[in-house]
N, C-alpha and C positions, 0 to 999 in steps of 0.2 A: 286201918290206914290204908289207903291206895296211892301205891306209888307209881309213877307215871313209868309205863315201858317203851323205852326210846325205840327198841328193836321192834316193836310191835306197830310202831307208828311209821317206821321205816318201809317195812312190810307193805303198808296200806298205801304210802304214798308210791312206791314202785309199783302195785299192780293198777295203781290208777295212772300213773305214767304209761306203762306198757299195754295198759287195755287198748288203744286203739291201734297196735303193732300188731297184735294176735289176742285171742285167748290167753288167758294167765292162769295158771293152777301152782298151788304152792305145794311143797310136798319133795319126797325124794327122786328123783327120776330114775332110778334103778328099779322100784317098782311099777313106774309106768313103763319101762321099757318091758319087764316081764309080765304085765296085766296083756292078758288078750281081750281088750274093750273096745267093742267098735264105734263107741261114743265119741272117741278121740278124732277132732278134726286131721285132717292129714300135715298140718303145720301148727304149731304153738310153742308156748312159752312156759316152762316150768322155773317159778323162782326157789331155788332149793338155799335155804339160810346155810351157811358155813361155820366158819370156825371162829371165836371169840377170844380174844385177850384183853388184858388190860394194860394199859399202855402207860408205862413208867418213863418220868422224865420228862413228858409234855408238859402235864398237869401234874400239882401233888395229888395224892389221894387224900381226900377230905372227909370229914364226917359225914356230909350231905350228900356227895356225888363222886364218882369213879370214873377216869377216863379209860374207856374201851375202844376196840377196833374190830370190828367187824367184816366179813365177807358173807355176802350174799351173790350165789350164783345163778345167773341170769341164763337158763340153758335153754335155747332154742333147738326145738326138734321138728324132723321131718321124719313123714313115712313115706314120702313119693320118690319113686324109682329115679328119676332126675333130680335129686333134694340140691345139689350146690347153688344153682342160681338162687334158688327159695332163702336159703339161710345166708348167703350174703346180703340179700335185700333185706330181712328181718333184720340182721346184725348193724345195717346203714340206718334202718329204721329204729332200732334201739339207741344207736348214738344220737339221732336226732332228738329224741324222746329225752335223752338224759343230758342235753347239750347244757352249757352254763356253768356258771359256779356251782359248787356242791353237785353236781350232777343231775341238775332239775328240782333237787332236795330242799329246797331253800325254806320250805314251810315246817320243816322239821325242825324245833327248836333243840339245839344245843350240838348240832353237828360242826365239826371243827374242819374236816375234810374228808373229800370223795372223789376216788378215781378208780379206772378200770385196772385190774392186774391182767398178765399176758393171757392171750387167749388159746382154747383148744379145741380144735377141729376133731370129730371121732365119726368114721365112717363106720356103716352098720356093720356088726362082726358076724361071722359063720351063722347062717341062720335065723339072722335078726332082719328086722325091716325099719328099724327107727338110725337116723342120723342124727347128729348133734353139733351143736358149737355151742362151747363152754365160756361165757365171760364174767370174769368172776367181777365183782364191784366192791372194793372195800372200803368201808366209812369209818373213820374214825367221830367219836362224840363223847360227850360229858353224861352217863349216865346218874341222874339224880334219887338217892337213897332212903328220902323222907318227904 
């Protein structure tokens, strides 16, 4: 019995929305920062799934579905020496790509709400070359169980 995986659908939809902005990699941004991989472009996006919780009170927990809220961190990264302008431009492009109701994810059935949480810019640390801007996108949805 295959159960529809809403989180995977959201990730696929975000990759499609963000693809025109920059190359999108799914994974843990820390492993990319630690990698000495010259194949990464100077600027790109890491899509990093974050925390997930059941949302009690908005919809009751039912035998066929459960209301959940997940955070997907859209991490804009740059190894350019003058990174600030590029990160600002990518940030605005992400906002344009995710404009509208449900942050552009209207094609994913079951989403009840979507919006960005407070963002965090990060300068390159000592001995590091990557700067980042984290844009946490919080999405509420009904996850089918059957």
